[in-house]
A tleap script that builds the chain and sets N, CA, C and O, in Angstrom:
source leaprc.protein.ff14SB
mol = sequence {
  NMET ASN LEU LEU LEU ASP THR HIE ALA LEU
  ILE TRP TRP LEU GLY GLY ASP GLU ALA LEU
  SER ILE LEU ALA ARG GLU ALA ILE GLY ASP
  MET GLY ASN THR VAL ALA VAL SER ALA ALA
  SER ALA MET GLU ILE SER THR LYS PHE ARG
  LEU GLY LYS LEU ALA GLN ALA GLU LEU LEU
  ALA ARG ASP PHE GLU PRO ILE VAL ARG SER
  GLN GLY PHE ALA GLU LEU ALA ILE THR PHE
  ARG HIE ALA ALA VAL ALA GLY ALA MET ASN
  ILE THR HIE LYS ASP PRO PHE ASP ARG LEU
  LEU ILE ALA GLN ALA GLN VAL GLU GLU MET
  ILE LEU VAL SER ASN GLU LYS LEU PHE ASP
  ASP TYR ALA VAL ARG ARG LEU CTRP
}
set mol.1.N position { 66.196 -93.432 34.723 }
set mol.1.CA position { 65.388 -94.547 34.217 }
set mol.1.C position { 64.360 -93.646 33.017 }
set mol.1.O position { 63.870 -92.533 33.209 }
set mol.2.N position { 64.246 -94.351 31.986 }
set mol.2.CA position { 63.352 -93.901 30.860 }
set mol.2.C position { 62.107 -94.905 31.116 }
set mol.2.O position { 62.221 -96.131 31.142 }
set mol.3.N position { 61.054 -94.279 31.278 }
set mol.3.CA position { 59.629 -94.685 31.704 }
set mol.3.C position { 58.684 -94.594 30.547 }
set mol.3.O position { 58.683 -93.553 29.891 }
set mol.4.N position { 57.891 -95.563 30.233 }
set mol.4.CA position { 56.578 -95.445 29.362 }
set mol.4.C position { 55.549 -95.811 30.179 }
set mol.4.O position { 55.521 -96.911 30.731 }
set mol.5.N position { 54.558 -94.843 30.324 }
set mol.5.CA position { 53.325 -95.118 31.131 }
set mol.5.C position { 52.419 -96.000 30.121 }
set mol.5.O position { 52.301 -95.798 28.913 }
set mol.6.N position { 51.837 -96.971 30.843 }
set mol.6.CA position { 50.702 -97.520 30.355 }
set mol.6.C position { 49.502 -96.590 30.479 }
set mol.6.O position { 49.575 -95.707 31.335 }
set mol.7.N position { 48.447 -96.677 29.757 }
set mol.7.CA position { 47.306 -95.719 29.760 }
set mol.7.C position { 46.914 -95.746 31.176 }
set mol.7.O position { 47.032 -94.734 31.866 }
set mol.8.N position { 46.396 -96.991 31.706 }
set mol.8.CA position { 45.951 -96.937 33.180 }
set mol.8.C position { 46.912 -96.191 34.104 }
set mol.8.O position { 46.472 -95.383 34.922 }
set mol.9.N position { 48.031 -96.411 34.004 }
set mol.9.CA position { 49.072 -95.717 34.823 }
set mol.9.C position { 49.087 -94.075 34.811 }
set mol.9.O position { 49.196 -93.395 35.831 }
set mol.10.N position { 48.957 -93.551 33.462 }
set mol.10.CA position { 48.691 -92.289 33.228 }
set mol.10.C position { 47.349 -91.784 33.944 }
set mol.10.O position { 47.328 -90.822 34.713 }
set mol.11.N position { 46.364 -92.462 33.636 }
set mol.11.CA position { 44.952 -91.881 34.259 }
set mol.11.C position { 45.134 -92.049 35.702 }
set mol.11.O position { 44.710 -91.069 36.316 }
set mol.12.N position { 45.642 -93.001 36.472 }
set mol.12.CA position { 45.611 -93.113 37.732 }
set mol.12.C position { 46.688 -92.061 38.499 }
set mol.12.O position { 46.517 -91.653 39.648 }
set mol.13.N position { 47.702 -91.745 37.734 }
set mol.13.CA position { 48.657 -90.812 37.984 }
set mol.13.C position { 47.903 -89.325 38.133 }
set mol.13.O position { 47.969 -88.637 39.151 }
set mol.14.N position { 47.281 -89.017 37.095 }
set mol.14.CA position { 46.750 -87.844 36.915 }
set mol.14.C position { 45.477 -87.654 38.002 }
set mol.14.O position { 45.208 -86.557 38.492 }
set mol.15.N position { 44.786 -88.805 38.283 }
set mol.15.CA position { 43.840 -88.662 38.953 }
set mol.15.C position { 44.133 -88.906 40.527 }
set mol.15.O position { 43.216 -88.902 41.348 }
set mol.16.N position { 45.581 -89.133 40.905 }
set mol.16.CA position { 45.861 -89.373 42.228 }
set mol.16.C position { 45.283 -90.693 42.878 }
set mol.16.O position { 45.013 -90.884 44.064 }
set mol.17.N position { 45.163 -91.548 41.817 }
set mol.17.CA position { 44.243 -92.716 42.339 }
set mol.17.C position { 45.306 -93.614 43.035 }
set mol.17.O position { 46.460 -93.629 42.606 }
set mol.18.N position { 44.886 -94.442 44.218 }
set mol.18.CA position { 45.734 -95.250 44.774 }
set mol.18.C position { 46.029 -96.595 44.329 }
set mol.18.O position { 46.807 -97.428 44.793 }
set mol.19.N position { 45.244 -96.637 43.330 }
set mol.19.CA position { 45.573 -97.998 42.503 }
set mol.19.C position { 46.881 -98.005 41.967 }
set mol.19.O position { 47.433 -99.070 41.688 }
set mol.20.N position { 47.457 -96.841 41.789 }
set mol.20.CA position { 48.815 -96.696 41.209 }
set mol.20.C position { 49.749 -97.225 42.410 }
set mol.20.O position { 49.606 -96.730 43.529 }
set mol.21.N position { 50.603 -98.124 42.202 }
set mol.21.CA position { 51.483 -98.472 43.033 }
set mol.21.C position { 52.588 -97.428 43.660 }
set mol.21.O position { 53.082 -96.524 42.986 }
set mol.22.N position { 52.857 -97.628 44.807 }
set mol.22.CA position { 53.879 -96.710 45.366 }
set mol.22.C position { 55.106 -96.646 44.659 }
set mol.22.O position { 55.597 -95.552 44.382 }
set mol.23.N position { 55.640 -97.700 44.344 }
set mol.23.CA position { 56.815 -97.849 43.386 }
set mol.23.C position { 56.806 -96.940 42.067 }
set mol.23.O position { 57.712 -96.225 41.638 }
set mol.24.N position { 55.559 -97.164 41.558 }
set mol.24.CA position { 55.237 -96.456 40.097 }
set mol.24.C position { 55.156 -94.865 40.471 }
set mol.24.O position { 55.799 -94.035 39.829 }
set mol.25.N position { 54.357 -94.537 41.504 }
set mol.25.CA position { 54.260 -93.332 41.898 }
set mol.25.C position { 55.627 -92.375 42.019 }
set mol.25.O position { 55.882 -91.266 41.549 }
set mol.26.N position { 56.453 -93.369 42.925 }
set mol.26.CA position { 57.674 -92.590 43.133 }
set mol.26.C position { 58.617 -92.507 41.908 }
set mol.26.O position { 59.406 -91.563 41.861 }
set mol.27.N position { 58.595 -93.384 40.957 }
set mol.27.CA position { 59.330 -93.363 39.714 }
set mol.27.C position { 58.971 -92.311 38.950 }
set mol.27.O position { 59.801 -91.534 38.478 }
set mol.28.N position { 57.522 -92.195 38.745 }
set mol.28.CA position { 56.948 -91.230 37.951 }
set mol.28.C position { 57.349 -89.910 38.194 }
set mol.28.O position { 57.737 -89.172 37.288 }
set mol.29.N position { 57.257 -89.481 39.690 }
set mol.29.CA position { 57.378 -88.248 40.331 }
set mol.29.C position { 58.940 -87.983 40.621 }
set mol.29.O position { 59.204 -86.970 41.267 }
set mol.30.N position { 59.967 -88.790 40.206 }
set mol.30.CA position { 61.311 -88.586 40.351 }
set mol.30.C position { 61.889 -87.777 39.210 }
set mol.30.O position { 62.022 -88.319 38.112 }
set mol.31.N position { 62.219 -86.594 39.383 }
set mol.31.CA position { 62.713 -85.548 38.257 }
set mol.31.C position { 63.902 -86.166 37.703 }
set mol.31.O position { 64.296 -85.606 36.679 }
set mol.32.N position { 64.556 -87.120 38.070 }
set mol.32.CA position { 65.791 -87.746 37.456 }
set mol.32.C position { 65.247 -88.612 36.329 }
set mol.32.O position { 65.996 -88.894 35.394 }
set mol.33.N position { 63.998 -89.050 36.358 }
set mol.33.CA position { 63.573 -89.971 35.337 }
set mol.33.C position { 62.968 -89.182 34.264 }
set mol.33.O position { 62.548 -88.034 34.415 }
set mol.34.N position { 62.939 -89.956 33.002 }
set mol.34.CA position { 62.238 -89.406 31.811 }
set mol.34.C position { 60.977 -90.145 31.815 }
set mol.34.O position { 60.909 -91.362 31.990 }
set mol.35.N position { 59.963 -89.354 31.612 }
set mol.35.CA position { 58.624 -90.191 31.647 }
set mol.35.C position { 57.886 -89.815 30.287 }
set mol.35.O position { 57.701 -88.663 29.896 }
set mol.36.N position { 57.521 -90.897 29.678 }
set mol.36.CA position { 56.946 -90.709 28.199 }
set mol.36.C position { 55.439 -91.302 28.108 }
set mol.36.O position { 55.012 -92.333 28.629 }
set mol.37.N position { 54.848 -90.490 27.412 }
set mol.37.CA position { 53.397 -91.006 26.939 }
set mol.37.C position { 53.199 -91.395 25.578 }
set mol.37.O position { 53.517 -90.617 24.679 }
set mol.38.N position { 52.685 -92.567 25.319 }
set mol.38.CA position { 52.770 -92.896 23.808 }
set mol.38.C position { 51.296 -92.235 23.361 }
set mol.38.O position { 50.320 -91.996 24.072 }
set mol.39.N position { 51.496 -92.019 21.885 }
set mol.39.CA position { 50.304 -91.602 21.030 }
set mol.39.C position { 49.291 -92.789 21.164 }
set mol.39.O position { 48.085 -92.559 21.066 }
set mol.40.N position { 49.693 -93.869 21.354 }
set mol.40.CA position { 48.669 -95.056 21.552 }
set mol.40.C position { 47.595 -94.773 22.675 }
set mol.40.O position { 46.390 -95.003 22.575 }
set mol.41.N position { 48.190 -94.284 23.659 }
set mol.41.CA position { 47.434 -94.000 24.935 }
set mol.41.C position { 46.367 -92.880 24.552 }
set mol.41.O position { 45.224 -92.969 25.001 }
set mol.42.N position { 46.725 -91.863 23.752 }
set mol.42.CA position { 45.787 -90.757 23.396 }
set mol.42.C position { 44.693 -91.315 22.605 }
set mol.42.O position { 43.541 -90.965 22.860 }
set mol.43.N position { 44.947 -92.175 21.640 }
set mol.43.CA position { 43.952 -92.993 20.923 }
set mol.43.C position { 43.147 -93.869 21.868 }
set mol.43.O position { 41.917 -93.818 21.849 }
set mol.44.N position { 43.826 -94.698 22.721 }
set mol.44.CA position { 43.100 -95.481 23.607 }
set mol.44.C position { 41.998 -94.752 24.431 }
set mol.44.O position { 40.841 -95.157 24.545 }
set mol.45.N position { 42.514 -93.612 24.996 }
set mol.45.CA position { 41.534 -92.970 26.005 }
set mol.45.C position { 40.413 -92.201 25.081 }
set mol.45.O position { 39.234 -92.308 25.417 }
set mol.46.N position { 40.734 -91.487 24.011 }
set mol.46.CA position { 39.732 -91.127 23.236 }
set mol.46.C position { 38.754 -92.121 22.606 }
set mol.46.O position { 37.577 -91.807 22.424 }
set mol.47.N position { 39.200 -93.217 22.303 }
set mol.47.CA position { 38.246 -94.319 21.655 }
set mol.47.C position { 37.399 -94.782 22.764 }
set mol.47.O position { 36.178 -94.689 22.634 }
set mol.48.N position { 37.950 -95.312 23.936 }
set mol.48.CA position { 37.127 -95.700 25.090 }
set mol.48.C position { 36.231 -94.777 25.568 }
set mol.48.O position { 35.071 -95.100 25.823 }
set mol.49.N position { 36.750 -93.383 25.751 }
set mol.49.CA position { 35.791 -92.271 26.023 }
set mol.49.C position { 34.513 -92.380 25.169 }
set mol.49.O position { 33.399 -92.432 25.690 }
set mol.50.N position { 34.724 -92.413 23.777 }
set mol.50.CA position { 33.576 -92.272 22.710 }
set mol.50.C position { 32.664 -93.439 22.918 }
set mol.50.O position { 31.439 -93.341 22.854 }
set mol.51.N position { 33.303 -94.539 23.169 }
set mol.51.CA position { 32.467 -95.868 23.309 }
set mol.51.C position { 31.767 -95.873 24.814 }
set mol.51.O position { 31.104 -96.842 25.183 }
set mol.52.N position { 31.944 -94.865 25.536 }
set mol.52.CA position { 31.235 -94.995 26.867 }
set mol.52.C position { 32.129 -95.871 27.940 }
set mol.52.O position { 31.632 -96.051 29.051 }
set mol.53.N position { 33.273 -96.357 27.687 }
set mol.53.CA position { 34.004 -97.032 28.523 }
set mol.53.C position { 35.045 -96.436 29.469 }
set mol.53.O position { 35.736 -97.101 30.240 }
set mol.54.N position { 35.083 -95.027 29.317 }
set mol.54.CA position { 35.982 -94.138 30.207 }
set mol.54.C position { 35.192 -92.773 30.452 }
set mol.54.O position { 35.622 -91.689 30.060 }
set mol.55.N position { 34.284 -92.900 30.973 }
set mol.55.CA position { 33.385 -91.732 31.119 }
set mol.55.C position { 34.263 -90.722 32.156 }
set mol.55.O position { 34.238 -89.508 31.954 }
set mol.56.N position { 34.910 -91.197 33.089 }
set mol.56.CA position { 35.643 -90.381 33.900 }
set mol.56.C position { 36.875 -89.696 33.247 }
set mol.56.O position { 37.479 -88.835 33.886 }
set mol.57.N position { 37.272 -90.052 31.982 }
set mol.57.CA position { 38.272 -89.480 31.416 }
set mol.57.C position { 37.910 -88.398 30.257 }
set mol.57.O position { 38.722 -88.214 29.350 }
set mol.58.N position { 36.671 -87.678 30.298 }
set mol.58.CA position { 36.200 -86.783 29.379 }
set mol.58.C position { 37.270 -85.671 29.349 }
set mol.58.O position { 37.754 -85.472 28.235 }
set mol.59.N position { 37.704 -84.953 30.305 }
set mol.59.CA position { 38.609 -83.948 30.382 }
set mol.59.C position { 39.810 -84.315 29.494 }
set mol.59.O position { 40.150 -83.602 28.551 }
set mol.60.N position { 40.438 -85.454 29.832 }
set mol.60.CA position { 41.631 -86.085 29.290 }
set mol.60.C position { 41.378 -86.460 27.677 }
set mol.60.O position { 42.177 -86.169 26.787 }
set mol.61.N position { 40.388 -87.006 27.519 }
set mol.61.CA position { 40.077 -87.172 25.889 }
set mol.61.C position { 39.949 -85.792 25.280 }
set mol.61.O position { 40.343 -85.570 24.135 }
set mol.62.N position { 39.431 -84.925 25.997 }
set mol.62.CA position { 39.328 -83.679 25.042 }
set mol.62.C position { 40.640 -82.862 24.972 }
set mol.62.O position { 40.901 -82.247 23.938 }
set mol.63.N position { 41.395 -82.837 25.937 }
set mol.63.CA position { 42.729 -81.930 26.310 }
set mol.63.C position { 43.728 -82.840 26.529 }
set mol.63.O position { 44.462 -82.663 27.501 }
set mol.64.N position { 43.911 -83.868 25.744 }
set mol.64.CA position { 45.031 -84.825 26.242 }
set mol.64.C position { 46.494 -84.125 26.088 }
set mol.64.O position { 47.282 -84.162 27.033 }
set mol.65.N position { 46.792 -83.554 24.990 }
set mol.65.CA position { 48.190 -83.034 24.887 }
set mol.65.C position { 48.637 -81.973 25.809 }
set mol.65.O position { 49.800 -82.006 26.211 }
set mol.66.N position { 47.775 -80.962 26.214 }
set mol.66.CA position { 48.049 -80.063 27.095 }
set mol.66.C position { 48.160 -80.799 28.674 }
set mol.66.O position { 49.094 -80.644 29.461 }
set mol.67.N position { 47.153 -81.486 28.847 }
set mol.67.CA position { 47.467 -82.407 30.184 }
set mol.67.C position { 48.563 -82.943 30.411 }
set mol.67.O position { 49.118 -82.792 31.500 }
set mol.68.N position { 49.095 -83.683 29.414 }
set mol.68.CA position { 50.062 -84.600 29.565 }
set mol.68.C position { 51.432 -83.736 29.549 }
set mol.68.O position { 52.400 -84.045 30.243 }
set mol.69.N position { 51.409 -82.747 28.780 }
set mol.69.CA position { 52.560 -81.794 28.676 }
set mol.69.C position { 52.692 -81.010 29.900 }
set mol.69.O position { 53.845 -80.696 30.197 }
set mol.70.N position { 51.598 -80.568 30.794 }
set mol.70.CA position { 51.403 -79.770 31.968 }
set mol.70.C position { 52.360 -80.945 33.035 }
set mol.70.O position { 52.991 -80.392 33.935 }
set mol.71.N position { 52.440 -82.059 32.975 }
set mol.71.CA position { 53.070 -82.991 33.757 }
set mol.71.C position { 54.471 -83.086 33.499 }
set mol.71.O position { 55.178 -83.712 34.289 }
set mol.72.N position { 55.005 -82.488 32.390 }
set mol.72.CA position { 56.333 -82.581 32.101 }
set mol.72.C position { 56.769 -84.087 31.222 }
set mol.72.O position { 57.898 -84.513 30.979 }
set mol.73.N position { 55.551 -84.623 30.902 }
set mol.73.CA position { 55.979 -85.756 30.390 }
set mol.73.C position { 56.365 -85.733 28.681 }
set mol.73.O position { 55.893 -84.858 27.954 }
set mol.74.N position { 57.077 -86.573 28.274 }
set mol.74.CA position { 57.261 -86.376 26.798 }
set mol.74.C position { 56.524 -87.329 25.910 }
set mol.74.O position { 56.286 -88.479 26.281 }
set mol.75.N position { 56.155 -86.862 24.729 }
set mol.75.CA position { 55.389 -87.500 23.691 }
set mol.75.C position { 56.141 -88.559 23.018 }
set mol.75.O position { 57.203 -88.292 22.454 }
set mol.76.N position { 55.632 -89.807 23.040 }
set mol.76.CA position { 56.244 -90.795 22.241 }
set mol.76.C position { 55.298 -91.205 20.972 }
set mol.76.O position { 54.306 -91.932 21.042 }
set mol.77.N position { 55.785 -90.622 19.868 }
set mol.77.CA position { 55.007 -90.944 18.616 }
set mol.77.C position { 55.118 -92.361 18.293 }
set mol.77.O position { 55.977 -93.036 18.861 }
set mol.78.N position { 54.290 -92.901 17.391 }
set mol.78.CA position { 54.284 -94.242 16.943 }
set mol.78.C position { 55.101 -94.078 15.512 }
set mol.78.O position { 54.698 -93.353 14.601 }
set mol.79.N position { 56.205 -94.797 15.464 }
set mol.79.CA position { 56.946 -94.854 14.198 }
set mol.79.C position { 56.591 -96.159 13.333 }
set mol.79.O position { 55.796 -97.011 13.729 }
set mol.80.N position { 57.154 -96.207 12.316 }
set mol.80.CA position { 56.990 -97.324 11.232 }
set mol.80.C position { 57.539 -98.574 12.147 }
set mol.80.O position { 56.880 -99.607 12.264 }
set mol.81.N position { 58.692 -98.395 12.724 }
set mol.81.CA position { 59.331 -99.425 13.406 }
set mol.81.C position { 58.430 -99.845 14.550 }
set mol.81.O position { 58.270 -101.058 14.682 }
set mol.82.N position { 57.778 -98.982 15.452 }
set mol.82.CA position { 56.839 -99.621 16.551 }
set mol.82.C position { 55.949 -100.338 15.760 }
set mol.82.O position { 55.830 -101.548 15.959 }
set mol.83.N position { 55.231 -99.715 14.794 }
set mol.83.CA position { 54.175 -100.441 14.191 }
set mol.83.C position { 54.457 -101.802 13.564 }
set mol.83.O position { 53.627 -102.699 13.715 }
set mol.84.N position { 55.603 -102.019 12.854 }
set mol.84.CA position { 55.973 -103.068 12.546 }
set mol.84.C position { 56.235 -104.206 13.349 }
set mol.84.O position { 55.925 -105.349 13.014 }
set mol.85.N position { 56.899 -103.852 14.582 }
set mol.85.CA position { 57.451 -104.787 15.634 }
set mol.85.C position { 55.992 -105.214 16.361 }
set mol.85.O position { 55.818 -106.409 16.597 }
set mol.86.N position { 55.002 -104.297 16.697 }
set mol.86.CA position { 53.840 -104.652 17.025 }
set mol.86.C position { 52.932 -105.603 16.168 }
set mol.86.O position { 52.232 -106.524 16.589 }
set mol.87.N position { 53.089 -105.196 14.919 }
set mol.87.CA position { 52.268 -106.050 14.046 }
set mol.87.C position { 52.757 -107.582 13.970 }
set mol.87.O position { 51.984 -108.540 13.937 }
set mol.88.N position { 54.093 -107.659 13.949 }
set mol.88.CA position { 54.853 -108.948 13.807 }
set mol.88.C position { 54.870 -109.826 15.050 }
set mol.88.O position { 55.346 -110.960 15.000 }
set mol.89.N position { 54.303 -109.266 16.274 }
set mol.89.CA position { 54.347 -110.053 17.477 }
set mol.89.C position { 53.571 -111.150 17.407 }
set mol.89.O position { 52.391 -111.049 17.071 }
set mol.90.N position { 54.125 -112.316 17.710 }
set mol.90.CA position { 53.403 -113.820 17.629 }
set mol.90.C position { 52.813 -113.807 19.051 }
set mol.90.O position { 53.226 -114.732 19.750 }
set mol.91.N position { 51.971 -112.997 19.614 }
set mol.91.CA position { 51.310 -113.247 21.035 }
set mol.91.C position { 49.932 -113.379 20.852 }
set mol.91.O position { 49.353 -113.036 19.821 }
set mol.92.N position { 49.339 -113.922 21.937 }
set mol.92.CA position { 47.803 -114.247 21.997 }
set mol.92.C position { 47.118 -113.124 22.440 }
set mol.92.O position { 45.896 -113.152 22.301 }
set mol.93.N position { 47.759 -111.884 23.073 }
set mol.93.CA position { 47.189 -110.827 23.523 }
set mol.93.C position { 46.734 -109.954 22.286 }
set mol.93.O position { 47.612 -109.666 21.473 }
set mol.94.N position { 45.516 -109.530 22.078 }
set mol.94.CA position { 45.133 -109.000 21.016 }
set mol.94.C position { 44.796 -107.536 21.051 }
set mol.94.O position { 44.343 -106.915 20.090 }
set mol.95.N position { 45.044 -107.053 22.193 }
set mol.95.CA position { 44.644 -105.439 22.498 }
set mol.95.C position { 45.850 -104.664 21.808 }
set mol.95.O position { 47.038 -104.618 22.129 }
set mol.96.N position { 45.108 -104.026 20.677 }
set mol.96.CA position { 46.134 -103.305 19.841 }
set mol.96.C position { 47.026 -102.089 20.464 }
set mol.96.O position { 48.118 -101.749 20.009 }
set mol.97.N position { 46.473 -101.581 21.415 }
set mol.97.CA position { 46.961 -100.743 22.175 }
set mol.97.C position { 48.208 -101.200 22.993 }
set mol.97.O position { 49.309 -100.670 22.848 }
set mol.98.N position { 47.970 -102.183 23.830 }
set mol.98.CA position { 48.959 -102.865 24.497 }
set mol.98.C position { 50.203 -103.407 23.573 }
set mol.98.O position { 51.363 -103.231 23.946 }
set mol.99.N position { 49.916 -104.019 22.451 }
set mol.99.CA position { 50.960 -104.488 21.496 }
set mol.99.C position { 51.782 -103.281 21.127 }
set mol.99.O position { 53.005 -103.407 21.055 }
set mol.100.N position { 51.170 -102.044 20.871 }
set mol.100.CA position { 52.011 -100.772 20.606 }
set mol.100.C position { 52.966 -100.528 21.620 }
set mol.100.O position { 54.188 -100.490 21.476 }
set mol.101.N position { 52.170 -100.329 22.884 }
set mol.101.CA position { 53.022 -100.091 24.087 }
set mol.101.C position { 54.159 -101.046 24.397 }
set mol.101.O position { 55.282 -100.643 24.699 }
set mol.102.N position { 53.801 -102.426 24.306 }
set mol.102.CA position { 55.076 -103.320 24.422 }
set mol.102.C position { 56.103 -103.110 23.324 }
set mol.102.O position { 57.284 -103.007 23.656 }
set mol.103.N position { 55.740 -103.034 21.987 }
set mol.103.CA position { 56.703 -102.654 20.933 }
set mol.103.C position { 57.455 -101.391 21.140 }
set mol.103.O position { 58.655 -101.344 20.872 }
set mol.104.N position { 56.816 -100.377 21.597 }
set mol.104.CA position { 57.552 -99.165 21.808 }
set mol.104.C position { 58.487 -99.334 23.082 }
set mol.104.O position { 59.556 -98.725 23.036 }
set mol.105.N position { 58.248 -99.988 24.062 }
set mol.105.CA position { 59.187 -100.173 25.174 }
set mol.105.C position { 60.315 -101.192 24.675 }
set mol.105.O position { 61.446 -101.110 25.154 }
set mol.106.N position { 60.077 -101.920 23.945 }
set mol.106.CA position { 61.231 -102.812 23.399 }
set mol.106.C position { 62.041 -102.129 22.513 }
set mol.106.O position { 63.263 -102.218 22.629 }
set mol.107.N position { 61.468 -101.372 21.526 }
set mol.107.CA position { 62.440 -100.634 20.508 }
set mol.107.C position { 63.077 -99.416 21.171 }
set mol.107.O position { 64.195 -99.079 20.781 }
set mol.108.N position { 62.487 -98.741 22.113 }
set mol.108.CA position { 62.952 -97.712 22.771 }
set mol.108.C position { 63.699 -98.031 23.973 }
set mol.108.O position { 64.123 -97.087 24.641 }
set mol.109.N position { 63.901 -99.103 24.308 }
set mol.109.CA position { 64.330 -99.713 25.504 }
set mol.109.C position { 64.167 -98.910 26.730 }
set mol.109.O position { 65.071 -98.418 27.404 }
set mol.110.N position { 62.683 -98.829 26.963 }
set mol.110.CA position { 62.094 -98.092 28.164 }
set mol.110.C position { 61.560 -99.167 29.005 }
set mol.110.O position { 61.468 -100.333 28.621 }
set mol.111.N position { 61.183 -98.709 30.256 }
set mol.111.CA position { 60.669 -99.383 31.169 }
set mol.111.C position { 59.182 -99.091 31.234 }
set mol.111.O position { 58.797 -97.976 31.586 }
set mol.112.N position { 58.355 -100.030 30.915 }
set mol.112.CA position { 56.949 -99.909 30.948 }
set mol.112.C position { 56.220 -99.989 32.295 }
set mol.112.O position { 56.273 -101.021 32.963 }
set mol.113.N position { 55.489 -98.827 32.726 }
set mol.113.CA position { 55.019 -98.809 33.869 }
set mol.113.C position { 53.610 -99.225 33.760 }
set mol.113.O position { 52.756 -98.519 33.224 }
set mol.114.N position { 53.369 -100.440 34.303 }
set mol.114.CA position { 52.041 -101.004 34.124 }
set mol.114.C position { 51.757 -102.007 35.197 }
set mol.114.O position { 52.713 -102.408 35.861 }
set mol.115.N position { 50.509 -102.478 35.455 }
set mol.115.CA position { 50.216 -103.396 36.529 }
set mol.115.C position { 49.859 -104.763 35.666 }
set mol.115.O position { 49.590 -105.810 36.255 }
set mol.116.N position { 49.876 -104.673 34.287 }
set mol.116.CA position { 49.746 -105.799 33.663 }
set mol.116.C position { 50.766 -106.979 33.574 }
set mol.116.O position { 51.507 -107.078 32.596 }
set mol.117.N position { 50.795 -107.870 34.604 }
set mol.117.CA position { 51.735 -108.987 34.530 }
set mol.117.C position { 52.044 -109.695 33.247 }
set mol.117.O position { 53.133 -110.224 33.021 }
set mol.118.N position { 50.994 -109.677 32.389 }
set mol.118.CA position { 51.003 -110.629 31.192 }
set mol.118.C position { 52.072 -109.961 30.330 }
set mol.118.O position { 52.661 -110.723 29.563 }
set mol.119.N position { 52.447 -108.606 30.318 }
set mol.119.CA position { 53.433 -107.952 29.761 }
set mol.119.C position { 55.015 -108.628 29.998 }
set mol.119.O position { 55.983 -108.539 29.242 }
set mol.120.N position { 54.928 -109.215 31.108 }
set mol.120.CA position { 56.214 -109.956 31.466 }
set mol.120.C position { 56.659 -111.070 30.632 }
set mol.120.O position { 57.787 -111.553 30.724 }
set mol.121.N position { 55.771 -111.469 29.826 }
set mol.121.CA position { 55.898 -112.699 28.954 }
set mol.121.C position { 56.403 -112.234 27.572 }
set mol.121.O position { 56.721 -113.070 26.726 }
set mol.122.N position { 56.489 -110.762 27.310 }
set mol.122.CA position { 56.849 -110.404 26.112 }
set mol.122.C position { 58.091 -109.467 26.001 }
set mol.122.O position { 58.070 -108.406 25.378 }
set mol.123.N position { 59.212 -109.974 26.687 }
set mol.123.CA position { 60.534 -109.152 26.589 }
set mol.123.C position { 60.507 -107.863 26.698 }
set mol.123.O position { 61.162 -107.164 25.925 }
set mol.124.N position { 59.695 -107.310 27.738 }
set mol.124.CA position { 59.679 -105.946 28.071 }
set mol.124.C position { 60.074 -105.756 29.635 }
set mol.124.O position { 59.711 -106.612 30.442 }
set mol.125.N position { 60.728 -104.769 30.000 }
set mol.125.CA position { 60.858 -104.374 31.433 }
set mol.125.C position { 59.688 -103.800 31.942 }
set mol.125.O position { 59.115 -102.918 31.304 }
set mol.126.N position { 59.300 -104.168 32.935 }
set mol.126.CA position { 58.003 -103.647 33.604 }
set mol.126.C position { 58.171 -103.128 34.967 }
set mol.126.O position { 58.751 -103.883 35.748 }
set mol.127.N position { 57.785 -102.006 35.400 }
set mol.127.CA position { 57.770 -101.552 36.888 }
set mol.127.C position { 56.339 -101.432 37.422 }
set mol.127.O position { 55.399 -101.045 36.727 }
set mol.128.N position { 56.254 -101.754 38.571 }
set mol.128.CA position { 54.848 -101.649 39.387 }
set mol.128.C position { 55.091 -101.828 40.614 }
set mol.128.O position { 54.175 -101.794 41.436 }
savepdb mol mol.pdb
quit
């Protein structure tokens, strides 16, 4: 499987948080799966840390790339196509980070690892 981690799934994986579902934990840990992390998650974490909304993510905000790479996760850059699809979405969900993750999962045909049930309304495969 080709997985794309939602930002909270990444944070919970790194922290060993039990909020991450067993199914998600097993899929992320399965060496047969490709696990990717979006550049949108790097921006979301650093933005929310700067705003004081993710105080527990200081190390991740500071050293995002080496921490993510140490897990063997692939980087998923934001392409013009991802941005265009995200911008064209006629959805009520306004979070720009979630829009990008949805668009990336659609364009790259990846399974989005997320507890966000509302993603199910936007033609994306979700694992939780």
